[in-house]
LOMAR-434918 format. One line per field, with one value per residue (C-alpha): z, x, y. Coordinates in steps of 0.001 Angstrom, whole numbers. Layout:
# LOMAR-434918
pz = c(Z,...)
px = c(X,...)
py = c(Y,...)
***
This chain:
# LOMAR-434918
pz = c(-5681,-6145,-4047,-1296,-1105,-406,2927,3168,6000,4068,2041,-1425,-2084,-3727,-619,1558,-724,-465,3207,3273,1154,3157,6347,4960,3573,6772,8874,6616,6620,10620,10705,8413,10378,13615,12074,11194,14533,16327,13892,14617,18430,18363,16442,18840,21839,20320,19281,23058,24679,22701,23531,27194,27368,25458,27752,30989,29786,29210,32465,33993,32064,33330,36596,36880,35442,38043,40676,39495,39460,42817,44058,42262,44130,47361,46890,46114,49423,51363,50221,51156,54443,55582,54522,56346,59500,59423,58930,61611,64121,63126,63649,66983,68191,66795,68859,72053,71119,70965,74053,75872,74253,75751,79071,78778,78388,81618,83980,82125,82093,85570,86530,84312,85968,89423,88740,87771,91068,93196,91391,92534,95786,94904,96755,96441,93515,92618,91671,88182,84732,83788,80836,82976,83413,79665,78821,81398,79958,76576,77690,79036,75952,73945,76000,75931,72219,71864,74089,71888,68690,70204,71181,68045,66098,68489,67342,63937,64302,66388,63400,61019,62836,62823,59219,58788,60774,58760,55681,57383,58345,54828,53264,55916,54995,51444,52037,54062,51318,48881,50666,51180,47205,46523,48847,47159,43600,44612,45635,42474,40536,42210,41151,38324,36544,38738,42193,44668,46277,43478,43133,41103,42686,41436,42712,41261,38206,40066,40611,44093,46339,45839,42419,41327,38014,37383,36950,40440,41885,40476,41492,45144,45436,43682,46054,49276,47690,46750,50074,51863,49630,50349,54037,53932,52009,54548,57310,55602,55330,59088,60188,58602,59960,63303,63004,62260,64879,67677,66428,65927,69265,71124,69409,70377,73885,74553,72634,75017,77875,77471,76955,80240,81964,80369,81527,85191,85065,83882,86245,89269,88383,88193,91536,93269,91734,92876,96403,96377,95601,97951,100825,99647,100163,103459,104672,103666,105478,108533,108542,108017,111053,113295,112103,112631,116252,117038,115695,117786,120870,120045,119865,123083,124763,123488,124467,128074,128465,128245,131497,133757,132153,132187,135712,136180,134453,136081,139808,139036,137982,140958,143228,141749,142011,145677,145566,148089,146810,144365,143858,142008,138921,135490,134600,131683,133919,134247,130602,129765,132067,130646,126964,127981,129544,126599,123965,125963,126535,122924,121643,123945,122682,119119,119004,115083,114130,116717,115663,111942,112905,114695,111558,109405,111745,111495,107791,107755,110025,107651,104923,106746,107366,103782,102312,104922,103664,99872,100651,102052,98991,96949,99054,98939,94899,94688,97130,94809,91408,92300,95016,94414,90480,88991,91140,90219,86625,86806,86676,83376,80590,76989,75280,71744,71515)
px = c(-61189,-57644,-56330,-58954,-57521,-53803,-52555,-50905,-48617,-46958,-43599,-42998,-41108,-38411,-38086,-37616,-35219,-33266,-33604,-32176,-29547,-28702,-28853,-26526,-24247,-24296,-23680,-20927,-19535,-19682,-18259,-15471,-14700,-15106,-12706,-10060,-10512,-9943,-7033,-5612,-6438,-4262,-1732,-1749,-1862,1039,2870,2030,3109,6362,7066,5918,8258,11102,10640,10439,13550,15230,14309,15393,18814,19270,18159,20765,23492,22074,22666,26127,27125,25825,27905,31025,30468,29766,32859,34742,33303,34000,37563,38196,36372,38623,41697,40541,39756,43052,44812,42900,43825,47376,47428,45791,48744,51021,49120,49854,53360,53364,51451,54186,56868,55561,54947,58810,60099,58719,60772,64014,63092,61994,65444,67497,65544,66366,69693,69759,68221,70488,73650,72342,73526,77032,78929,82125,84129,82453,79261,80230,78573,80532,80080,77743,75506,75540,74865,71983,70473,70589,69229,66110,65831,66027,63516,61093,61474,60591,57756,56323,57134,55636,52476,51956,52368,49905,47317,47995,47436,44334,43122,44232,42198,39180,39459,39769,36797,34959,35802,34868,31436,30750,31793,29490,26638,27104,27485,24369,22416,23879,23079,19539,19357,20807,18470,15530,16816,17384,13846,12786,14783,13077,9675,7726,4405,3466,4707,1903,856,2105,-193,-1074,694,-1272,1568,4488,5122,5383,9195,9024,11877,15427,16302,19666,21304,23599,26443,25781,25275,28779,30098,29172,30670,33773,33996,33997,36289,38638,38481,39072,42311,43498,43000,44728,47588,47788,47781,50704,52636,52015,52951,56441,56580,55945,58432,61092,60069,60233,63547,65148,63832,64993,68459,68743,67609,70202,72825,72052,71651,75303,76696,75562,76509,80245,80205,79235,81968,84605,83346,83425,87059,88120,86747,87920,91561,91333,90150,93043,95451,93998,94388,97963,98554,96781,98567,101892,100554,99885,103311,104597,102620,104018,107494,106809,105525,108680,110601,108846,108992,112698,113135,111409,113486,116513,115268,114416,118039,119554,118273,120874,124146,122800,121858,125252,126948,124931,125329,128941,129009,126960,129347,132476,130949,131393,135414,137225,139123,141660,140651,137551,139608,137792,139863,139806,137067,134986,135283,134452,131468,130241,130417,128679,125760,125511,125665,123168,120907,121096,120468,117621,115910,116253,113047,112543,112937,110488,108036,108452,108035,104563,103518,104258,102477,99210,99573,99874,96841,94807,95882,94747,91358,91129,92128,89895,86892,87821,87883,84514,83253,84623,83168,79761,80267,81082,78268,75891,77040,77985,75468,72482,72654,74521,72665,69426,70306,71014,67014,67112,66350,65433,62971,62491,58833)
py = c(72568,71083,74125,73611,69877,70824,71303,74403,73362,70238,70584,69660,66607,68270,70217,66907,65596,68601,68800,65256,66140,69077,67139,64590,67056,69031,65874,64815,68280,68113,64629,65607,68828,66824,63964,67087,68201,64931,64425,67814,67355,63794,65497,68705,66164,64235,67561,69033,65728,65518,69315,68896,65877,67648,70817,68725,66934,70189,71457,68030,68426,72105,71178,68430,70736,73350,70746,69690,73547,74149,70718,72006,75269,73856,71405,74561,76544,73206,73369,76923,76698,73680,75491,78924,77045,75067,78198,79804,76944,77374,81151,80809,78353,81331,83755,81611,81668,85339,85658,83305,85309,88483,87291,85701,89093,90760,88793,89747,93224,93389,92048,94146,97517,95712,95487,98909,99884,97791,99333,102742,101494,101805,104424,106772,106168,102840,104793,105016,104528,101817,99155,97053,100160,100732,97143,97067,100262,98770,95444,97362,99137,95967,94217,97213,97428,93623,93815,96754,94745,91689,93819,95051,91521,90172,92829,92305,88434,89109,91253,88708,85929,88405,88509,84683,84087,86775,84819,81857,83154,84280,80678,78965,81227,80671,76823,76924,78559,76192,73296,74583,75153,71658,70043,71914,70971,67532,67154,68898,66592,63611,64745,62935,63168,60089,61710,61927,65262,67547,70349,73329,76422,79645,82025,79790,81976,85124,86268,87427,87961,89239,86982,87623,86712,83597,85827,87475,84112,83036,86466,86173,82582,83758,86944,84482,82187,84877,86536,83234,82825,86510,86024,82603,84105,86874,84272,82298,85664,86433,83094,83455,86927,85816,82715,85407,87803,85276,83873,87237,88468,85459,85744,89603,88814,86008,88002,90950,88898,87373,90977,91848,88980,89107,92839,91802,88864,91513,94180,92078,90609,94036,95277,92294,92823,96456,95103,93031,95491,97765,94974,94586,98362,98194,95351,97371,100467,98429,96990,100465,101550,98986,99965,103588,102946,100840,103940,106362,104042,103613,107447,108080,105529,107007,110484,108929,107332,110826,111692,110040,110940,114849,114445,113226,115784,118659,117016,117088,120534,121659,119847,121428,124942,124725,124138,126500,129492,129122,125376,126780,126447,126338,123206,120675,118713,121569,122714,118977,118862,122042,120561,117006,119055,121234,118432,116046,119002,119980,116632,116069,119182,118153,116281,116733,113006,111961,114875,113652,110258,111030,113027,110171,107872,110122,110150,106283,106053,108318,106020,103103,104624,105476,102282,100351,102572,102105,98203,98382,100297,97540,94841,96764,96967,93034,92091,94067,92965,89261,88459,90374,90879,87884,85351,87239,87052,83221,82817,84249,81768,82831,80406,79823,80356)
***
C-alpha cells in the first residue's frame, strides 16, 4: 500500500540536497574559473597593452631612427648634388673657353697659310726656302697641332660633362625616392591610435614588390655618392689640365708668332739692303754707260776729224803727180806726204778702241737690264713680305682664353 502511495517521479530529499550542493559547487567552480579567467584576461589585457605599447614604442623609435637615417642620406645626397652641379657649371665655362680658343686658332692658321701662298709669288732668285718660310711652316704645324689638341680636350670635356650629368641624374633619382620615403615615414610617424581614418589593411603583411635589404639600400646611396665624388674629382683634374693646356698653347702660339714676325722683319731688311746695293750698282752702271757713250762719241769725233787732213794730203799728192818732166821728183815733200797719208789712213783704220768701247757699252746695257730686273724682283719680294704678309699679320692677336 505504501508503495502504491509513493510517486515514482519524485526524487529523494537526499538527492535534492545533493543536487543543490552540486549546483552550488558547480556554480562556485564556474565562478572561480570565471574569476580566474577575468583575472587572467585583465592580466593578459594589461600584458598585451604593455607589449603593444612597447612594440609600438619600439616601432616609433625605429621609425624615428629610419627618418633620421633617411635625412642623413638625403643631406649627404643634397651636398653631393650641389657639388656636382657646381662643378658641371664651372666645367661648362671651361668648355666655352676651349671653344673660344679653338675658334681663335683658325684665323692665325688661315693667315699663316695665306702668307705661304703669297710667298709662292716671289720670282727668280728670291723664290727661296728661307727662314721666314721655315718659321711659317712651323707656325702652321704648331697651330694644327694645337687645334687637334684642343679638339681632343673638348671631346674629353664633353664626355666629363656627360658623366657629371649621369651622376647628377642618379643623385636626383635617389633624392626623389628619399624624399618620397621620408614623406611616407613622416606620415607614419604622425599616426597615433586616435588618428581618424586609420583602417585595417588586409594586404599590408604581404611582402610585395622589390624589397631590398638595409645593406643594399645603403650600398645604393653609397655608390651614387662615390660616383659623384669620382666625377667631381675627375672634373677638378680636367679643369687643371684645361688651364694648363690653354696657358701653354697661348704661350706657344705667341712665341711662334713672334718668331715668324722677327723672321719677316729680318728678311725684309735683308731684301731691302740687297735692293739698295743693287740700286747703288745700277747707279754706277748708269754712270759708266754715260761715260762710255761719251767715250764712243769722242772716238767717233776723233775719227771723223781726220777726214780733212787725209783729203788735204791726198789732194796734194794728186796735184804733185802732175809736175812736168824732171820736176816730177820724189823729193822730201812727196815722201812726207806719202808718210802722212799712210799714217792717217792707218790710224783711221785702227778702230779697235771704238769697237771695244761699243762692246763694253753693250755689256753695261745688259748689266743695266739685269740689275733693273733684279731690283724689280726685290721690290716684288718686299711688297709680298712687308705689305701683303706683315700687314695682314698685324691683325693676329693671341688671347689668354
